[in-house]
C-alpha positions in Angstrom: -16.7 -2.2 -8.4 -16.5 0.7 -5.7 -12.4 1.4 -4.9 -11.3 0.5 -1.4 -8.8 3.0 0.2 -7.5 1.9 3.7 -5.1 4.5 4.6 -3.5 7.8 2.9 0.1 6.3 1.7 2.8 7.5 -0.6 2.6 5.7 -4.0 -0.3 4.2 -3.3 -1.2 3.4 -7.2 -4.6 4.6 -6.7 -4.7 6.3 -10.1 -3.0 3.1 -11.7 -5.7 0.7 -10.6 -7.3 0.2 -13.8 -4.2 -0.3 -15.6 -3.2 -2.9 -12.9 -6.2 -5.0 -13.0 -6.4 -4.7 -16.8 -2.6 -6.5 -16.9 -4.1 -8.7 -13.7 -7.1 -10.0 -15.8 -5.3 -10.8 -19.1 -2.5 -12.9 -17.0 -5.5 -15.6 -16.5 -3.8 -16.3 -13.4 -5.6 -17.9 -10.1 -3.3 -16.1 -7.4 -2.5 -12.6 -6.7 0.5 -11.9 -5.1 1.0 -8.4 -4.1 5.1 -8.3 -3.1 5.3 -5.1 -1.6 1.7 -4.6 -0.3 2.1 -1.2 1.6 -1.1 0.0 2.2 -2.8 -3.1 0.4 -4.6 -0.4 -2.2 -3.8 -2.4 -5.2 -4.7 -5.8 -3.7 -8.2 -4.2 -2.2 -9.1 -3.2 -6.1 -7.9 -6.5 -7.7 -11.4 -8.3 -7.3 -8.8 -11.6 -6.8 -10.5 -14.5 -4.8 -7.0 -15.5 -4.1 -4.5 -12.8 -2.9 -1.3 -12.8 -0.9 -0.5 -9.7 0.3 3.1 -9.4 1.5 4.7 -6.3 3.4 7.9 -6.0 5.1 7.1 -3.2 7.8 5.8 -4.8 10.7 3.3 -1.8 11.6 1.6 -2.4 8.3 1.7 -6.2 8.4 0.0 -6.0 11.8 -2.7 -3.4 10.5 -3.7 -6.0 8.2 -3.7 -8.7 10.2 -5.9 -7.1 13.0 -8.1 -6.1 10.3 -8.5 -10.0 9.2 -8.5 -11.7 12.4 -9.4 -9.0 15.5 -11.9 -7.0 13.6 -14.4 -6.4 16.2 -11.8 -5.7 18.8 -10.0 -3.2 16.4 -13.5 -1.4 15.5 -14.3 -1.2 19.6 -10.9 1.2 19.5 -12.4 3.2 16.5 -15.8 3.7 18.0 -13.7 5.1 20.9 -12.2 7.8 19.0 -15.5 8.7 17.3 -17.1 9.5 20.3 -14.4 10.9 22.5 -14.4 14.9 23.1 -10.4 15.3 22.6 -9.5 17.1 20.3 -7.3 15.5 17.6 -4.2 16.9 19.3 -5.1 15.6 22.9 -5.8 12.2 21.1 -2.4 12.6 19.7 -1.0 13.2 23.0 -3.0 10.2 24.6 -1.6 7.6 22.1 2.1 9.0 22.8 1.0 8.6 26.5 -0.3 5.2 26.1 0.5 2.5 29.2 3.1 -0.1 28.9 -0.3 -2.4 28.9 -1.7 -0.9 25.6 2.1 -1.0 24.1 1.7 -4.6 24.2 -1.7 -4.6 22.4 -1.4 -5.4 18.9 -4.6 -4.7 18.0 -4.2 -1.0 19.8 -0.9 -0.3 18.0 -3.0 -1.5 14.5 -5.5 1.3 15.4 -2.6 3.7 16.2 -1.0 3.2 12.9 -4.5 3.6 10.8 -4.7 6.8 13.0 -1.5 8.2 12.1 -1.3 7.4 8.4 -4.8 8.8 8.1 -4.1 12.3 10.1 -0.7 13.0 8.8 0.3 14.6 6.0 0.3 13.0 2.3 0.1 9.7 4.4 3.8 9.9 5.4 2.9 8.9 9.1 5.2 11.6 10.4 4.2 15.2 10.6 0.4 15.5 11.6 -1.7 18.3 10.5 -2.6 21.2 12.7 -5.6 22.8 11.0 -8.5 21.8 9.3 -9.3 19.0 11.8 -13.2 19.1 10.8 -11.8 18.4 7.2 -9.4 15.4 8.4 -12.2 14.3 10.9 -15.0 13.7 7.7 -12.0 12.1 5.8 -11.7 9.6 8.3 -15.5 9.3 9.3 -15.3 8.0 5.3 -12.5 5.7 5.4 -14.1 4.2 8.8 -17.0 3.6 6.6 -15.8 1.1 4.2 -13.8 -0.6 6.8 -16.9 -3.6 6.9 -16.1 -4.1 3.3 -12.2 -4.2 3.7 -12.6 -6.4 6.4 -15.0 -8.5 4.3 -12.2 -8.6 0.9 -9.4 -9.4 3.2 -11.0 -12.3 5.5 -9.7 -14.8 2.8 -6.3 -13.4 2.3 -2.8 -14.7 3.1 -0.8 -12.1 4.8 2.9 -12.5 4.9 6.1 -10.6 6.6 8.6 -11.3 4.6 11.8 -10.1 2.6 10.7 -9.7 -1.3 13.5 -12.3 -2.4 12.2 -14.6 0.0 8.9 -14.0 -1.1 9.0 -14.3 -4.4 11.0 -17.3 -4.3 8.2 -19.0 -1.9 5.0 -18.1 -4.2 6.2 -18.0 -7.8 4.6 -20.6 -9.5 2.9 -21.1 -13.2 -0.3 -19.8 -11.4 0.7 -16.8 -9.6 0.3 -13.2 -11.0 3.5 -11.3 -9.0 3.0 -7.3 -8.5 5.8 -5.3 -7.7 5.7 -1.8 -6.7 9.3 -1.8 -5.1 10.4 1.4 -3.4 11.7 4.2 -6.1 15.2 5.8 -6.5 15.6 8.7 -4.2 12.3 8.2 -2.4 12.8 8.4 1.3 9.4 7.6 1.9 9.6 4.0 3.5 10.9 1.8 6.2 13.0 -0.3 3.9 14.3 1.7 1.1 16.1 0.4 -1.8 20.2 -0.1 -3.1 21.0 -0.8 -6.1 21.9 -4.2 -5.0 18.4 -4.4 -4.1 17.2 -3.4 -7.8 20.0 -5.7 -9.3 18.5 -8.8 -7.3 15.1 -7.6 -8.5 16.1 -7.6 -12.0 17.6 -11.4 -11.8 14.9 -12.9 -9.8 12.3 -11.4 -12.4 14.3 -13.4 -15.3 13.8 -16.7 -13.4 9.7 -16.2 -12.3 7.7 -19.1 -14.0 4.8 -17.0 -13.2 3.4 -13.8 -14.8 4.1 -10.6 -13.3 3.6 -6.6 -13.7 6.3 -4.4 -12.2 6.0 -0.1 -12.2 8.0 2.8 -11.7 8.3 6.7 -11.7 9.6 7.2 -15.4 12.9 8.6 -15.9 15.1 7.2 -13.9 18.6 6.1 -15.5 18.9 3.7 -12.6 16.0 1.9 -13.2 16.3 1.7 -16.9 20.2 0.8 -16.6 19.1 -2.4 -14.2 15.2 -3.4 -16.2 15.8 -2.1 -19.5 13.1 -0.2 -21.3 9.5 -0.2 -19.9 6.8 -2.8 -22.0 4.7 0.8 -21.8 4.0 3.8 -20.2 0.8 5.2 -18.8 0.0 9.0 -18.1 -1.8 10.5 -15.3 -3.1 13.7 -13.8 -1.2 14.7 -10.8 -2.9 15.1 -7.8 -0.3 15.8 -5.4 -0.9 19.3 -5.2 -3.5 22.1 -6.2 -2.8 24.8 -8.9 0.2 27.2 -8.7 1.4 25.0 -6.0 1.9 21.5 -8.3 5.0 21.0 -10.0 3.9 19.2 -12.8 -0.1 18.3 -14.2 0.7 14.7 -14.7 2.9 11.9 -13.6 4.3 9.4 -16.0 4.2 5.6 -15.0 6.5 2.8 -16.2 5.3 -0.7 -16.1 7.4 -4.0 -17.0 5.6 -7.1 -17.6 5.3 -10.6 -19.0 1.9 -10.4 -19.9 1.4 -8.4 -22.6 3.4 -5.8 -25.0 1.7 -2.2 -26.1 
């Protein structure tokens, strides 16, 4: 199964997909509910027939919605960008100076989100690269090449734009697998970051779940261990967020909490 990726996004769990998929398959649940859907990287690569994607960030939600329901219109904007003689810098300026009419076009806004995350440092959606435009263009081209497969994959998905507690209470059932990749402590990557109360609320609702779940965090957070206890298992992954001497740590360790299995 070829892995699909829509955008660069911090904490997208690209390297963890095989382990997440293993737990999902062992759960024998009918529906895969992605509570903190983000870039949709996990949901796109589970091979699940019944997917419920949730994301509170309205820009990311709109991106998935547009790719599902307005795909042809979205691809028209992609084609305009591909055939544009403008440089990356000129195109970014054009996006900033868009007309009021285009600001109200949800599909155009979705394309802007797609462009922004795929051409910014680390997928943070904030700081654009100012060099190596050729390599950025090539990477964007590869992503655009898998958009038909992504559209086909998400065509049957249910998409939600809800608070995590409301989403869990709505979709938790004896036939649902809930995957939870919440904002991590000390990481201000997201539009909606977590407070200690949010972690405690998540811990409480987790104990009441009727379905199966898998939740993950970076290993080593005392705050997380204090709220959720010790994880069921920990996995070691090569750290690709850097190169050579610039890399702080060669490996990352992810803690997994689940009621599916014990390892």
